[in-house]
All heavy atoms as TSV, in Angstrom:
chain	resi	resn	atom	element	x	y	z
A	1	MET	N	N	61.938	74.392	142.171
A	1	MET	CA	C	62.601	74.918	143.315
A	1	MET	C	C	61.966	76.362	143.556
A	1	MET	O	O	62.059	77.211	142.762
A	1	MET	CB	C	64.098	75.055	143.063
A	1	MET	CG	C	64.804	75.557	144.222
A	1	MET	SD	S	66.527	75.129	144.074
A	1	MET	CE	C	67.305	76.536	144.678
A	2	THR	N	N	61.371	76.562	144.728
A	2	THR	CA	C	60.761	77.855	144.918
A	2	THR	C	C	61.695	78.808	145.692
A	2	THR	O	O	62.627	78.333	146.408
A	2	THR	CB	C	59.532	77.623	145.923
A	2	THR	OG1	O	59.998	77.034	147.068
A	2	THR	CG2	C	58.435	76.746	145.191
A	3	VAL	N	N	61.611	80.094	145.268
A	3	VAL	CA	C	62.398	81.084	145.977
A	3	VAL	C	C	61.664	81.770	146.926
A	3	VAL	O	O	60.458	81.969	146.881
A	3	VAL	CB	C	62.865	82.077	144.850
A	3	VAL	CG1	C	63.782	83.196	145.432
A	3	VAL	CG2	C	63.591	81.377	143.660
A	4	SER	N	N	62.300	82.110	148.041
A	4	SER	CA	C	61.589	82.731	149.182
A	4	SER	C	C	61.131	84.131	148.657
A	4	SER	O	O	61.657	84.697	147.825
A	4	SER	CB	C	62.551	82.902	150.361
A	4	SER	OG	O	63.536	83.826	150.104
A	5	LYS	N	N	60.114	84.624	149.324
A	5	LYS	CA	C	59.580	85.914	148.897
A	5	LYS	C	C	60.486	87.064	149.146
A	5	LYS	O	O	60.562	87.989	148.320
A	5	LYS	CB	C	58.251	86.124	149.818
A	5	LYS	CG	C	57.457	87.292	149.290
A	5	LYS	CD	C	56.129	87.384	149.926
A	5	LYS	CE	C	55.437	88.496	149.336
A	5	LYS	NZ	N	53.989	88.500	149.435
A	6	ARG	N	N	61.405	86.911	150.210
A	6	ARG	CA	C	62.325	87.959	150.415
A	6	ARG	C	C	63.345	88.036	149.304
A	6	ARG	O	O	63.677	89.145	148.776
A	6	ARG	CB	C	63.008	87.679	151.743
A	6	ARG	CG	C	64.096	88.773	152.155
A	6	ARG	CD	C	64.665	88.398	153.511
A	6	ARG	NE	N	65.304	87.126	153.623
A	6	ARG	CZ	C	66.555	86.831	153.193
A	6	ARG	NH1	N	67.268	87.730	152.728
A	6	ARG	NH2	N	67.025	85.603	153.305
A	7	VAL	N	N	63.835	86.974	148.815
A	7	VAL	CA	C	64.772	86.915	147.741
A	7	VAL	C	C	64.117	87.420	146.502
A	7	VAL	O	O	64.770	88.259	145.723
A	7	VAL	CB	C	65.338	85.526	147.512
A	7	VAL	CG1	C	66.302	85.411	146.361
A	7	VAL	CG2	C	66.110	85.101	148.819
A	8	ALA	N	N	62.964	86.967	146.134
A	8	ALA	CA	C	62.155	87.344	145.018
A	8	ALA	C	C	61.973	88.930	145.039
A	8	ALA	O	O	62.107	89.523	143.969
A	8	ALA	CB	C	60.932	86.636	144.922
A	9	ASN	N	N	61.550	89.423	146.203
A	9	ASN	CA	C	61.369	90.871	146.247
A	9	ASN	C	C	62.638	91.584	146.033
A	9	ASN	O	O	62.643	92.665	145.389
A	9	ASN	CB	C	60.746	91.221	147.594
A	9	ASN	CG	C	59.324	90.860	147.627
A	9	ASN	OD1	O	58.611	90.565	146.625
A	9	ASN	ND2	N	58.778	90.675	148.886
A	10	ALA	N	N	63.835	91.064	146.533
A	10	ALA	CA	C	65.166	91.772	146.383
A	10	ALA	C	C	65.507	91.783	144.900
A	10	ALA	O	O	65.972	92.805	144.431
A	10	ALA	CB	C	66.183	91.077	147.179
A	11	LYS	N	N	65.249	90.688	144.182
A	11	LYS	CA	C	65.602	90.624	142.762
A	11	LYS	C	C	64.753	91.564	141.944
A	11	LYS	O	O	65.126	92.301	141.056
A	11	LYS	CB	C	65.483	89.224	142.261
A	11	LYS	CG	C	66.505	88.267	142.575
A	11	LYS	CD	C	66.316	86.993	141.955
A	11	LYS	CE	C	67.356	85.914	142.419
A	11	LYS	NZ	N	67.228	84.692	141.679
A	12	THR	N	N	63.477	91.621	142.257
A	12	THR	CA	C	62.554	92.503	141.567
A	12	THR	C	C	62.966	93.990	141.922
A	12	THR	O	O	62.903	94.837	140.950
A	12	THR	CB	C	61.077	92.268	142.070
A	12	THR	OG1	O	60.742	90.926	141.850
A	12	THR	CG2	C	60.086	93.138	141.367
A	13	ALA	N	N	63.258	94.269	143.110
A	13	ALA	CA	C	63.657	95.702	143.439
A	13	ALA	C	C	64.882	96.087	142.720
A	13	ALA	O	O	65.056	97.250	142.190
A	13	ALA	CB	C	63.815	95.799	144.957
A	14	LYS	N	N	65.817	95.222	142.568
A	14	LYS	CA	C	67.075	95.486	141.900
A	14	LYS	C	C	66.862	95.743	140.444
A	14	LYS	O	O	67.321	96.524	139.769
A	14	LYS	CB	C	68.112	94.311	142.075
A	14	LYS	CG	C	69.491	94.624	141.567
A	14	LYS	CD	C	70.390	93.475	141.881
A	14	LYS	CE	C	71.843	93.834	141.271
A	14	LYS	NZ	N	72.838	92.783	141.553
A	15	PHE	N	N	65.933	94.866	139.871
A	15	PHE	CA	C	65.589	95.015	138.447
A	15	PHE	C	C	64.954	96.305	138.175
A	15	PHE	O	O	65.145	96.969	137.250
A	15	PHE	CB	C	64.670	93.854	138.051
A	15	PHE	CG	C	64.152	93.902	136.604
A	15	PHE	CD1	C	65.026	93.532	135.557
A	15	PHE	CD2	C	62.959	94.400	136.374
A	15	PHE	CE1	C	64.513	93.639	134.232
A	15	PHE	CE2	C	62.352	94.484	135.061
A	15	PHE	CZ	C	63.239	94.119	133.993
A	16	GLN	N	N	63.987	96.696	139.042
A	16	GLN	CA	C	63.175	97.947	138.847
A	16	GLN	C	C	64.067	99.174	138.939
A	16	GLN	O	O	63.775	100.190	138.364
A	16	GLN	CB	C	62.095	97.960	139.905
A	16	GLN	CG	C	60.980	96.930	139.701
A	16	GLN	CD	C	60.206	97.199	138.317
A	16	GLN	OE1	O	60.051	98.239	137.848
A	16	GLN	NE2	N	59.726	96.100	137.833
A	17	GLN	N	N	65.149	99.056	139.795
A	17	GLN	CA	C	66.028	100.211	139.853
A	17	GLN	C	C	66.832	100.499	138.580
A	17	GLN	O	O	66.952	101.737	138.250
A	17	GLN	CB	C	67.072	99.994	140.957
A	17	GLN	CG	C	66.579	100.127	142.300
A	17	GLN	CD	C	67.615	99.774	143.357
A	17	GLN	OE1	O	68.667	99.395	143.008
A	17	GLN	NE2	N	67.227	99.926	144.635
A	18	GLY	N	N	67.053	99.460	137.805
A	18	GLY	CA	C	67.764	99.732	136.660
A	18	GLY	C	C	66.948	99.907	135.344
A	18	GLY	O	O	67.473	100.220	134.354
A	19	VAL	N	N	65.626	99.765	135.468
A	19	VAL	CA	C	64.783	99.881	134.296
A	19	VAL	C	C	64.912	101.239	133.677
A	19	VAL	O	O	65.007	101.465	132.486
A	19	VAL	CB	C	63.329	99.518	134.687
A	19	VAL	CG1	C	62.399	100.009	133.540
A	19	VAL	CG2	C	63.233	98.108	134.961
A	20	PHE	N	N	64.948	102.320	134.466
A	20	PHE	CA	C	64.858	103.648	133.977
A	20	PHE	C	C	66.171	104.206	133.610
A	20	PHE	O	O	66.356	105.273	133.013
A	20	PHE	CB	C	64.140	104.623	134.966
A	20	PHE	CG	C	62.735	104.239	135.202
A	20	PHE	CD1	C	62.386	103.602	136.455
A	20	PHE	CD2	C	61.820	104.303	134.222
A	20	PHE	CE1	C	61.055	103.292	136.722
A	20	PHE	CE2	C	60.514	103.985	134.463
A	20	PHE	CZ	C	60.110	103.461	135.666
A	21	LYS	N	N	67.307	103.422	133.982
A	21	LYS	CA	C	68.603	103.938	133.677
A	21	LYS	C	C	69.129	103.255	132.359
A	21	LYS	O	O	70.157	103.696	131.855
A	21	LYS	CB	C	69.592	103.443	134.764
A	21	LYS	CG	C	69.274	104.085	136.070
A	21	LYS	CD	C	70.209	103.591	137.162
A	21	LYS	CE	C	70.026	104.190	138.484
A	21	LYS	NZ	N	70.845	103.685	139.545
A	22	ARG	N	N	68.452	102.311	131.829
A	22	ARG	CA	C	68.891	101.658	130.604
A	22	ARG	C	C	68.973	102.690	129.457
A	22	ARG	O	O	67.984	103.438	129.082
A	22	ARG	CB	C	68.035	100.494	130.241
A	22	ARG	CG	C	68.180	99.406	131.243
A	22	ARG	CD	C	67.539	98.094	130.721
A	22	ARG	NE	N	67.726	97.130	131.803
A	22	ARG	CZ	C	66.781	96.410	132.400
A	22	ARG	NH1	N	65.538	96.636	132.028
A	22	ARG	NH2	N	67.007	95.559	133.339
A	23	GLY	N	N	70.049	102.663	128.688
A	23	GLY	CA	C	70.210	103.538	127.527
A	23	GLY	C	C	70.708	104.961	127.907
A	23	GLY	O	O	70.978	105.719	126.976
A	24	ALA	N	N	70.762	105.234	129.089
A	24	ALA	CA	C	71.141	106.625	129.561
A	24	ALA	C	C	72.661	106.615	129.891
A	24	ALA	O	O	72.961	106.734	131.060
A	24	ALA	CB	C	70.301	107.074	130.661
A	25	VAL	N	N	73.433	106.418	128.844
A	25	VAL	CA	C	74.936	106.379	129.133
A	25	VAL	C	C	75.487	107.802	128.940
A	25	VAL	O	O	75.206	108.392	127.967
A	25	VAL	CB	C	75.587	105.337	128.091
A	25	VAL	CG1	C	77.058	105.338	128.378
A	25	VAL	CG2	C	74.949	103.944	128.294
A	26	GLN	N	N	76.352	108.217	129.777
A	26	GLN	CA	C	76.925	109.514	129.681
A	26	GLN	C	C	77.913	109.554	128.445
A	26	GLN	O	O	78.436	108.538	128.059
A	26	GLN	CB	C	77.750	109.749	130.933
A	26	GLN	CG	C	76.922	109.951	132.167
A	26	GLN	CD	C	77.786	110.166	133.396
A	26	GLN	OE1	O	79.057	110.191	133.310
A	26	GLN	NE2	N	77.162	110.351	134.517
A	27	GLU	N	N	77.997	110.723	127.881
A	27	GLU	CA	C	78.802	110.850	126.742
A	27	GLU	C	C	80.269	110.498	126.939
A	27	GLU	O	O	80.940	109.951	126.011
A	27	GLU	CB	C	78.630	112.232	126.084
A	27	GLU	CG	C	77.419	112.515	125.436
A	27	GLU	CD	C	77.125	111.716	124.192
A	27	GLU	OE1	O	78.007	111.570	123.464
A	27	GLU	OE2	O	75.901	111.254	123.999
A	28	GLY	N	N	80.767	110.817	128.061
A	28	GLY	CA	C	82.266	110.659	128.291
A	28	GLY	C	C	82.633	109.299	128.646
A	28	GLY	O	O	83.813	108.974	128.684
A	29	THR	N	N	81.739	108.442	128.991
A	29	THR	CA	C	82.126	107.104	129.503
A	29	THR	C	C	82.468	106.145	128.332
A	29	THR	O	O	83.125	105.188	128.617
A	29	THR	CB	C	81.003	106.428	130.346
A	29	THR	OG1	O	79.794	106.338	129.506
A	29	THR	CG2	C	80.762	107.326	131.524
A	30	THR	N	N	81.911	106.389	127.148
A	30	THR	CA	C	82.218	105.366	126.089
A	30	THR	C	C	83.284	106.059	125.136
A	30	THR	O	O	83.209	107.180	124.865
A	30	THR	CB	C	80.987	105.124	125.244
A	30	THR	OG1	O	80.410	106.279	124.747
A	30	THR	CG2	C	79.973	104.366	126.131
A	31	ALA	N	N	84.106	105.250	124.639
A	31	ALA	CA	C	85.202	105.728	123.675
A	31	ALA	C	C	84.469	105.695	122.215
A	31	ALA	O	O	84.217	104.645	121.771
A	31	ALA	CB	C	86.419	104.888	123.738
A	32	ARG	N	N	84.344	106.817	121.662
A	32	ARG	CA	C	83.766	106.943	120.345
A	32	ARG	C	C	84.817	107.102	119.294
A	32	ARG	O	O	85.643	108.051	119.419
A	32	ARG	CB	C	82.820	108.165	120.369
A	32	ARG	CG	C	81.492	107.753	120.082
A	32	ARG	CD	C	80.598	108.912	119.937
A	32	ARG	NE	N	79.212	108.446	119.817
A	32	ARG	CZ	C	78.221	109.042	119.633
A	32	ARG	NH1	N	78.281	110.369	119.717
A	32	ARG	NH2	N	76.978	108.578	119.498
A	33	LYS	N	N	84.749	106.313	118.334
A	33	LYS	CA	C	85.708	106.477	117.263
A	33	LYS	C	C	84.885	106.760	115.950
A	33	LYS	O	O	84.024	105.970	115.573
A	33	LYS	CB	C	86.574	105.141	116.969
A	33	LYS	CG	C	87.512	104.947	118.138
A	33	LYS	CD	C	88.308	103.709	117.849
A	33	LYS	CE	C	89.301	103.421	118.917
A	33	LYS	NZ	N	90.114	102.177	118.703
A	34	GLU	N	N	85.083	107.841	115.361
A	34	GLU	CA	C	84.415	108.305	114.199
A	34	GLU	C	C	85.209	107.498	113.031
A	34	GLU	O	O	86.316	107.894	112.630
A	34	GLU	CB	C	84.430	109.792	113.844
A	34	GLU	CG	C	83.703	110.536	114.979
A	34	GLU	CD	C	82.160	110.313	114.911
A	34	GLU	OE1	O	81.650	109.983	113.779
A	34	GLU	OE2	O	81.568	110.319	115.910
A	35	LYS	N	N	84.620	106.406	112.587
A	35	LYS	CA	C	85.203	105.576	111.552
A	35	LYS	C	C	84.369	105.571	110.286
A	35	LYS	O	O	83.164	105.411	110.425
A	35	LYS	CB	C	85.423	104.193	112.147
A	35	LYS	CG	C	86.190	103.305	111.322
A	35	LYS	CD	C	86.417	101.904	111.921
A	35	LYS	CE	C	87.294	101.046	111.099
A	35	LYS	NZ	N	87.467	99.741	111.643
A	36	LEU	N	N	85.000	105.660	109.190
A	36	LEU	CA	C	84.299	105.599	107.893
A	36	LEU	C	C	83.867	104.205	107.706
A	36	LEU	O	O	84.417	103.210	108.026
A	36	LEU	CB	C	85.181	106.037	106.725
A	36	LEU	CG	C	85.712	107.440	106.765
A	36	LEU	CD1	C	86.725	107.661	105.609
A	36	LEU	CD2	C	84.527	108.454	106.642
A	37	ALA	N	N	82.574	104.059	107.179
A	37	ALA	CA	C	82.068	102.800	106.888
A	37	ALA	C	C	82.754	102.161	105.679
A	37	ALA	O	O	82.895	100.936	105.608
A	37	ALA	CB	C	80.570	102.900	106.589
A	38	VAL	N	N	83.204	102.938	104.766
A	38	VAL	CA	C	83.913	102.460	103.571
A	38	VAL	C	C	85.142	103.203	103.459
A	38	VAL	O	O	85.190	104.374	103.541
A	38	VAL	CB	C	83.012	102.632	102.356
A	38	VAL	CG1	C	83.672	102.138	101.101
A	38	VAL	CG2	C	81.642	101.945	102.479
A	39	GLY	N	N	86.276	102.529	103.213
A	39	GLY	CA	C	87.643	103.176	103.024
A	39	GLY	C	C	87.643	104.007	101.754
A	39	GLY	O	O	86.862	103.830	100.838
A	40	PRO	N	N	88.556	104.988	101.649
A	40	PRO	CA	C	88.655	105.812	100.504
A	40	PRO	C	C	89.046	105.071	99.276
A	40	PRO	O	O	88.581	105.454	98.187
A	40	PRO	CB	C	89.752	106.872	100.905
A	40	PRO	CG	C	90.479	106.249	102.052
A	40	PRO	CD	C	89.483	105.239	102.715
A	41	VAL	N	N	89.859	104.003	99.370
A	41	VAL	CA	C	90.209	103.233	98.141
A	41	VAL	C	C	88.925	102.567	97.545
A	41	VAL	O	O	88.701	102.455	96.412
A	41	VAL	CB	C	91.304	102.278	98.480
A	41	VAL	CG1	C	91.557	101.293	97.307
A	41	VAL	CG2	C	92.582	102.970	98.927
A	42	MET	N	N	88.119	101.918	98.458
A	42	MET	CA	C	86.973	101.253	98.057
A	42	MET	C	C	86.028	102.236	97.466
A	42	MET	O	O	85.325	101.892	96.531
A	42	MET	CB	C	86.338	100.484	99.227
A	42	MET	CG	C	85.386	99.421	98.860
A	42	MET	SD	S	86.192	98.106	97.911
A	42	MET	CE	C	84.964	96.939	97.866
A	43	LEU	N	N	85.834	103.339	98.059
A	43	LEU	CA	C	84.961	104.431	97.563
A	43	LEU	C	C	85.346	104.828	96.190
A	43	LEU	O	O	84.578	105.018	95.224
A	43	LEU	CB	C	84.878	105.594	98.519
A	43	LEU	CG	C	83.950	106.718	98.216
A	43	LEU	CD1	C	82.440	106.157	98.154
A	43	LEU	CD2	C	84.049	107.866	99.219
A	44	GLY	N	N	86.614	105.073	95.992
A	44	GLY	CA	C	87.216	105.405	94.632
A	44	GLY	C	C	86.828	104.321	93.613
A	44	GLY	O	O	86.521	104.662	92.473
A	45	PHE	N	N	87.164	103.084	93.943
A	45	PHE	CA	C	86.802	101.991	93.058
A	45	PHE	C	C	85.378	101.956	92.764
A	45	PHE	O	O	84.992	101.755	91.547
A	45	PHE	CB	C	87.238	100.699	93.746
A	45	PHE	CG	C	87.060	99.445	92.873
A	45	PHE	CD1	C	87.703	99.212	91.705
A	45	PHE	CD2	C	85.993	98.609	93.229
A	45	PHE	CE1	C	87.398	98.135	90.868
A	45	PHE	CE2	C	85.749	97.423	92.466
A	45	PHE	CZ	C	86.393	97.253	91.300
A	46	PHE	N	N	84.503	102.053	93.668
A	46	PHE	CA	C	83.130	102.113	93.460
A	46	PHE	C	C	82.675	103.205	92.453
A	46	PHE	O	O	81.893	103.034	91.446
A	46	PHE	CB	C	82.312	102.153	94.781
A	46	PHE	CG	C	80.866	102.265	94.603
A	46	PHE	CD1	C	80.152	101.066	94.256
A	46	PHE	CD2	C	80.079	103.458	94.806
A	46	PHE	CE1	C	78.736	101.090	94.094
A	46	PHE	CE2	C	78.676	103.390	94.706
A	46	PHE	CZ	C	78.064	102.252	94.364
A	47	LEU	N	N	83.170	104.483	92.681
A	47	LEU	CA	C	82.899	105.592	91.828
A	47	LEU	C	C	83.407	105.307	90.429
A	47	LEU	O	O	82.731	105.617	89.480
A	47	LEU	CB	C	83.478	106.875	92.350
A	47	LEU	CG	C	82.673	107.441	93.618
A	47	LEU	CD1	C	83.525	108.565	94.117
A	47	LEU	CD2	C	81.242	107.745	93.185
A	48	PHE	N	N	84.656	104.678	90.368
A	48	PHE	CA	C	85.235	104.378	88.981
A	48	PHE	C	C	84.283	103.397	88.267
A	48	PHE	O	O	84.031	103.528	87.094
A	48	PHE	CB	C	86.593	103.781	89.191
A	48	PHE	CG	C	87.229	103.218	87.969
A	48	PHE	CD1	C	87.755	104.070	87.111
A	48	PHE	CD2	C	87.277	101.887	87.774
A	48	PHE	CE1	C	88.332	103.592	85.830
A	48	PHE	CE2	C	87.843	101.339	86.605
A	48	PHE	CZ	C	88.317	102.275	85.628
A	49	VAL	N	N	83.790	102.381	88.874
A	49	VAL	CA	C	82.950	101.396	88.249
A	49	VAL	C	C	81.702	102.007	87.807
A	49	VAL	O	O	81.186	101.863	86.755
A	49	VAL	CB	C	82.777	100.112	89.248
A	49	VAL	CG1	C	81.657	99.320	88.614
A	49	VAL	CG2	C	84.057	99.456	89.336
A	50	VAL	N	N	80.937	102.753	88.781
A	50	VAL	CA	C	79.760	103.353	88.450
A	50	VAL	C	C	79.798	104.391	87.324
A	50	VAL	O	O	78.994	104.330	86.376
A	50	VAL	CB	C	79.054	103.945	89.650
A	50	VAL	CG1	C	77.838	104.679	89.369
A	50	VAL	CG2	C	78.772	102.829	90.717
A	51	VAL	N	N	80.729	105.306	87.399
A	51	VAL	CA	C	80.859	106.372	86.455
A	51	VAL	C	C	81.356	105.801	85.143
A	51	VAL	O	O	80.827	106.118	84.053
A	51	VAL	CB	C	81.778	107.564	86.888
A	51	VAL	CG1	C	82.049	108.559	85.845
A	51	VAL	CG2	C	81.143	108.212	88.178
A	52	GLY	N	N	82.272	104.856	85.168
A	52	GLY	CA	C	82.798	104.254	83.945
A	52	GLY	C	C	81.730	103.443	83.280
A	52	GLY	O	O	81.719	103.598	81.922
A	53	SER	N	N	80.873	102.648	83.968
A	53	SER	CA	C	79.890	101.940	83.206
A	53	SER	C	C	78.768	102.936	82.759
A	53	SER	O	O	78.207	102.648	81.602
A	53	SER	CB	C	79.202	100.982	84.227
A	53	SER	OG	O	78.586	101.604	85.270
A	54	ALA	N	N	78.512	104.010	83.375
A	54	ALA	CA	C	77.570	104.965	82.910
A	54	ALA	C	C	78.129	105.625	81.505
A	54	ALA	O	O	77.376	105.712	80.652
A	54	ALA	CB	C	77.197	106.028	83.915
A	55	LEU	N	N	79.334	105.993	81.544
A	55	LEU	CA	C	79.969	106.627	80.331
A	55	LEU	C	C	79.987	105.625	79.216
A	55	LEU	O	O	79.654	105.928	78.085
A	55	LEU	CB	C	81.286	107.010	80.668
A	55	LEU	CG	C	81.501	108.316	81.480
A	55	LEU	CD1	C	82.958	108.600	81.792
A	55	LEU	CD2	C	80.843	109.511	80.778
A	56	LEU	N	N	80.314	104.349	79.455
A	56	LEU	CA	C	80.283	103.327	78.409
A	56	LEU	C	C	78.915	103.164	77.842
A	56	LEU	O	O	78.745	102.991	76.581
A	56	LEU	CB	C	80.834	102.021	78.957
A	56	LEU	CG	C	82.396	101.984	79.144
A	56	LEU	CD1	C	82.809	100.606	79.716
A	56	LEU	CD2	C	83.106	102.180	77.773
A	57	GLN	N	N	77.900	103.165	78.730
A	57	GLN	CA	C	76.571	102.991	78.270
A	57	GLN	C	C	76.067	104.151	77.362
A	57	GLN	O	O	75.434	103.906	76.398
A	57	GLN	CB	C	75.577	102.821	79.440
A	57	GLN	CG	C	74.159	102.528	79.055
A	57	GLN	CD	C	74.004	101.085	78.526
A	57	GLN	OE1	O	74.806	100.253	78.795
A	57	GLN	NE2	N	73.146	100.932	77.602
A	58	ILE	N	N	76.485	105.357	77.731
A	58	ILE	CA	C	76.103	106.537	76.937
A	58	ILE	C	C	76.827	106.449	75.572
A	58	ILE	O	O	76.227	106.748	74.537
A	58	ILE	CB	C	76.556	107.798	77.659
A	58	ILE	CG1	C	75.562	107.986	78.943
A	58	ILE	CG2	C	76.492	109.041	76.820
A	58	ILE	CD1	C	76.099	109.079	79.889
A	59	ILE	N	N	78.089	106.013	75.571
A	59	ILE	CA	C	78.813	106.006	74.247
A	59	ILE	C	C	78.240	104.884	73.406
A	59	ILE	O	O	77.978	105.063	72.171
A	59	ILE	CB	C	80.335	105.714	74.591
A	59	ILE	CG1	C	80.952	106.943	75.152
A	59	ILE	CG2	C	81.030	105.332	73.287
A	59	ILE	CD1	C	82.304	106.738	75.725
A	60	ARG	N	N	77.931	103.788	74.015
A	60	ARG	CA	C	77.228	102.650	73.241
A	60	ARG	C	C	75.900	103.080	72.705
A	60	ARG	O	O	75.585	102.712	71.599
A	60	ARG	CB	C	77.168	101.437	74.142
A	60	ARG	CG	C	76.730	100.214	73.380
A	60	ARG	CD	C	76.679	99.000	74.245
A	60	ARG	NE	N	77.942	98.686	74.776
A	60	ARG	CZ	C	78.165	98.232	76.067
A	60	ARG	NH1	N	77.167	97.954	76.897
A	60	ARG	NH2	N	79.272	98.004	76.495
A	61	THR	N	N	75.146	103.792	73.475
A	61	THR	CA	C	73.820	104.204	72.990
A	61	THR	C	C	73.952	105.266	71.841
A	61	THR	O	O	73.141	105.198	70.965
A	61	THR	CB	C	72.976	104.845	74.149
A	61	THR	OG1	O	73.064	103.863	75.180
A	61	THR	CG2	C	71.605	105.111	73.721
A	62	ALA	N	N	74.926	106.192	71.984
A	62	ALA	CA	C	75.106	107.204	71.013
A	62	ALA	C	C	75.621	106.684	69.703
A	62	ALA	O	O	75.351	107.235	68.645
A	62	ALA	CB	C	76.031	108.236	71.567
A	63	THR	N	N	76.473	105.681	69.690
A	63	THR	CA	C	77.004	105.050	68.495
A	63	THR	C	C	76.291	103.961	67.782
A	63	THR	O	O	76.480	103.646	66.638
A	63	THR	CB	C	78.465	104.548	68.783
A	63	THR	OG1	O	78.410	103.517	69.698
A	63	THR	CG2	C	79.322	105.745	69.199
A	64	SER	N	N	75.248	103.513	68.474
A	64	SER	CA	C	74.482	102.367	67.817
A	64	SER	C	C	73.420	103.008	66.884
A	64	SER	O	O	72.921	103.977	67.114
A	64	SER	CB	C	73.792	101.539	68.934
A	64	SER	OG	O	72.857	102.258	69.642
A	65	PRO	N	N	73.237	102.338	65.824
A	65	PRO	CA	C	72.171	102.797	64.826
A	65	PRO	C	C	70.825	102.699	65.405
A	65	PRO	O	O	70.527	101.792	66.241
A	65	PRO	CB	C	72.279	101.800	63.607
A	65	PRO	CG	C	72.978	100.579	64.167
A	65	PRO	CD	C	73.786	101.095	65.389
A	66	PRO	N	N	69.932	103.694	65.013
A	66	PRO	CA	C	68.527	103.565	65.526
A	66	PRO	C	C	67.793	102.262	65.115
A	66	PRO	O	O	67.982	101.863	63.980
A	66	PRO	CB	C	67.911	104.892	65.046
A	66	PRO	CG	C	68.718	105.263	63.949
A	66	PRO	CD	C	70.033	104.781	64.163
A	67	PRO	N	N	66.978	101.731	65.834
A	67	PRO	CA	C	66.233	100.556	65.416
A	67	PRO	C	C	65.185	100.911	64.321
A	67	PRO	O	O	64.618	102.078	64.320
A	67	PRO	CB	C	65.389	100.155	66.651
A	67	PRO	CG	C	65.469	101.205	67.587
A	67	PRO	CD	C	66.608	102.104	67.206
A	68	LEU	N	N	64.954	100.030	63.380
A	68	LEU	CA	C	63.963	100.280	62.377
A	68	LEU	C	C	62.653	99.952	62.695
A	68	LEU	O	O	62.197	99.023	63.203
A	68	LEU	CB	C	64.499	99.624	61.013
A	68	LEU	CG	C	65.779	100.170	60.487
A	68	LEU	CD1	C	66.244	99.401	59.328
A	68	LEU	CD2	C	65.611	101.589	60.019
């Protein structure tokens, strides 16, 4: 199905008008929520696991006899 040249030109003109506007959104138009990616409980648990495993590894290394 062919489109008339007038309709095709109108679509092209409408497309070309919006090309330079893309990505240029004003700061006030979007609702921005500063949200943490990780909750404080999860962050605390992660630190507990990482620091705890590091301490256990240090203690295990310090108490093990040296290899012969």
